[in-house]
N, C-alpha and C positions, 0 to 999 in steps of 0.2 A: 504493500499499500504506500502510496507517494506521501512524503511528509508536506508537501505543497498541495493546497486544496482547491487552487484557482488556475487552472490550466492556461487561461487566455493572458495571464499577467507575467510580467517579467520576473523571474525568480531569483531572488538575492538571498544568499546564505552568509551569515556573520559568524565567523569562527572566533571563539573566545577561549582563553586559557585562564589559569590561576593567576592572580594579579592583575586581571583585566582592568582597563582604564575605564570607569563607568561612563564618563563623558563621550568616550568614543563609541560605545555601543549605542548611547543615546542619539548621537549625531546620525549615525545610519538609519536607525530606527524611525528618527523623526523625519529626516529629510525624504528618505524614500517613501516613508508612510504617508506624507502629504501630498505626493504627486498625484494629480488627478486629470483625467480627460475632460474635454469641453462639456461632457454629459455629466461630470461628477464621479465617474467611476475610477477606482483605484487603478493605478497602472503597474505597481510593482506588489509582489507578496514577498515579505521579508521574515525569514526564519533564523533565530539564533540557535547555534548548536556549539558543541564543545567535545573534545576527542574522548572524554569519559563523562557522560551524563550524571548530574548530581549537583551538590552546591558548589558553586564556583567561588573562589575568594576574590576580592576585588581590591583596588587601591584605598578603598574607604572603610568604614568601621562596619561593614555588614558583608554578608554573602547573597549571592544570587542563585537560586535553584533553576539549573538548566535542564530540561527534560530530553531535549533533542541531541541525539548523537551525530557522528560525523557523517552519517550516511546522507545528511542534508546536501553536502558540497557535491555529491555525485549526481544530483539532480538539478543543481542551480545553473543558471544562465550567467550569474555574477558571484564571485566569492569574495568577500571582503575579510581580511585578517587583521585584527585590531593589535594594539600594543600590550605589553605586560610589564607591569611595574616590577615583577620578579625576574625580569630578562633584560634589564637595561645595560647589564654587562654581559652580552649573550657570548656563547661560545660556539664553535663551528658545527657542533652535532645537536640535533632537535631530540627531545623526548620520544622515545618509541610511539606513544600515542599520537603525538603530533605529526610525526613522520607518516604514520598511517593513514591519518586523516587526509593529508596532503596527497597522499598517492591515489585517493578516490577522486581527485579533481579531473574531470573529463578533457581530452584534448580539445583545445579550441574554446574552452570556458574563459570568459573574461575574468581577471584576478586583479584584486587591489589590495594594497597595504595602506595602513594609516600609522604614522609614526614609526617605532622600531618593530611593527609587523613586518617591515621589509627584510629584517633579518631570517625570518621564516622562508619567504620567497628565495632569498639568496641561498639559504642552506639546501634547498630542494633543487636548485640551479635554475629556477626561472628567471633569474637576473643575470646570468651569464652572457656577457656581450651586449647587454641591454643598457640604457640610460636610466638611472635610479636615483631616489632620494630618500633621506630620513631625517629625523629631527637633528638639527645642526650639532648638538652635543655628540650625536654618534655616528657621524659621517665618517670621521677618521677610522673609527672602530670597524665600521662596515667594510671600508676600503682595505684594511689590513687583513680582516679574516676572509674577504671574497675579492681578490684582485681582479677577477675578470668582470667584475661590475663596473660599469662606467658611472661613478658617482658624481652627481651634480649637487654640490652642498648648498647652493644658494637659491634654490627655487622652491615654490610652495608645493608643486606636484609635477610629476613626470607622466608621460604616456609614450610607450614604446611597443606598438603593435596592440595585442590584447592584454598587455601587462601595465598596470598603473601603480604609482607609489606616491605617498604624501608625506610631507615635513612633519612637525609637531601637531599634536593634538588638534588644535582649532583648524589647521589646514585640511583636515578631513572634510570639514564644511565645504571648502572649495572644491576638493576632489569629487565628492558626492554630487554637488551642483552642477560640475562638469559633465559627469556620466549622464545625469537626467537631461542636461541639455543636449548631449549627443544623441540620446535614445529619443527624445520627445520634443526637442525643441527649446528654444530660448523663452517662449512664452510660458510654458510649463515650469521650466527652472525659475524663472523670474517670480512666478506665483509662489512656488515653494519658499524662496527668498524671502518674499514679503510675509508669508505667513509665520516665517521664523525670525523675522526682523534681523536679518543679515543682509550684508552687501550682495546683489545679485550675481556678480561676476568679479573675479579677481583672477588675472591671467596666471597660468601655471609658472611662467618665468618670472613673475615678481619675487622680489627678494624675500627670504624667510623672515629676516630682521633687519633693522636698520642700525647699521654699525655706528653711525655718528648720533651725537646727542639730538633728541627732538627739541626742536626750538621752543624756548619759554613761551607761555600763553601771550606775554606781552609783544612778543615778536611777530612780525608780518608772516602770513602763510600764504599758500596758493589756492585755498579753497575757493575764494572769490573767482579768480581767474577759471578754475575747474569748471564751477558751476555755470559761469557765463559761456565757456566753450561748449558745453553739452546743449546749451539753448541755441547755438549758431554753428552746429556741426555741418550745416550745408553750405557754409561760407569757407573760402580758403582763409586759414588762421595761420598767422606767423608768430614766433617766439616773441618779437618785439611788441606785438599787439596784445599777447597775453600777459607778458612782463609789464605792460603800462597799466593794465587793469590793477595790478598789486603796487603800482608806482615804484617798481624795481628795475634796475638795470638788467638788460639780457643775461649776463653773466650770473648775477646773484639769483635771480628766478631760476635759471637752469639748475644751479646747485642746489637751491632750496626744494624744488620740484622733485628732484631725484631723492632728497634726503626724506621727503614726506611721502611720496608715492612708490619709490622702490624701482623706478624706470624713467626714461627721459620724456620729456613733454611729447616729443614726437611719436614715441612708441605708444604712450597713453592715448594720444588722439587717433591714431590709427586703430588702436583696440576698440575705443569707443565708436569709430565709424563701422568697423566690422560688426559691432553689436547691433548698431542702428539698422544696417543693411539686412542682418539676419531677421530683426524682428519686423521689418516691413516685408520681406519675402514670405515670411510666415504668416503674417496677418493682414496684408492688403493685396490688392488686385494691381497695384502700380506696375507698369512695364519696367524691365530692367534698367533701361536708360534713365528713367525718372528716379528710380531707387538710388542710382549711382549719385544723381544730382543732389537727392535729399540727404544723403549719408556723408556727402562732401569728398567724394572720390572724382567727380567730374564726368567721367566717362564710363561707359559700360566695360571697357577694356580694362580700365584701372580696377573697377570693382571686382572684375573676374579675376585679375592678377592676385588682388588682396585676399579675396575669399578662398582662392586655391592655395595660397600660401598658408592661411590660418586654418583652413579645415580640410584641404583637399579635395574639394568640390567646386563644381562652377555653380553661379547664381541659379541656372535653371535646374540642375540637378538637386540643389539644396531645397529650393521651393518645392519641387516634385515629392521628394523624400518626405517632407513634412506635412504636405497636403494629404499624402496616402496615410500617415500615421493618424491625422486627424481625422 
C-alpha cells in the first residue's frame, strides 16, 4: 500500500534523523503544503519519514514521533534531506539505517538538501562532480571530506541537474520556493511566499551572508532606489539614475548596494526583469514583444536571451509549460 494517498499530487518525502532541526522540517511542510492550484487544490503531498520509525530527537527540548519509515523515499518525486544538529561535525560514513534509506531513492528522483543535509548526499556520491553548497561554517569540512564535490561556499542554493543543495537553515525557504516556482510557476510560488510572509524570490547566487558590517540605521541605504526601480522596470535604468535617488555618488551607491543585497545593481535589475517577464508570461495574454518592453528588455530577442540564460527555455516554451500546468 502506498504511503502517499493522492496520486495526482507531486509527492515530497522529507527524510529526518536524530538531532533534526525543527525549523527545517517546518519550512518544507509549510511551503509545499501551502501551494495551491487556481482552483484551490493542493499541488503537493508531503510525507515525513525517518530511517527507523519512532520518536526522533530534535535540536529543541522535545522529540517528534515519526511513524513513516524510509519506504516513502522510494515512491517520492522529490526527496528533501534535512540537517541534523548531531552531525555538524560529520564523518565520511553514514549510519547503516541512513545509508539504506538513501539506497531506496529511485533513479531520476529529484533530491534536495537543506544546510548540512548535503553531507548525506555527498556520502552516497550524489554530489560527485556537481556544484553544491551547505552552511558556510561547514563548507570547508564538506570539501575536505568529499573533494570530488564542486563546493560553492557563497551562495544560497545550487541546482545541478536533478540535485539541489541549500545553505544554512533559512535558505531552505529560498530553495523550496525555487522548486515550487520550477514546478508550477512564479504565481503559485509568490502566493506561497505571501502566505508565509517571506520574500518571494532571492536568487540562488545571492551571497549566504554579508561579510561587511550592515550600515547603521542612520546611514543611507538603497531601499528607496530599489523600490523606485521596481516601479519603472519598463524603462532603461542607469546606475547614475539609481544613485541619484539616494543622493549618492555612483561609486558609493554601487558599493552599498552590493553590501545590502549581495549582488550588483545590474545583476539585481536583470533578476527583477526576468521575474516580471515570468509573471506576465504566466498571467497575461500579452504578445512576447510587449512583455519584453514591459519587463525592460526592449526586444523579444533580448528577452529570449535572458530567459534562456536564467531558466534554459524560450519565452514561448515557458508560457506553454505553465499554461498546461494551469
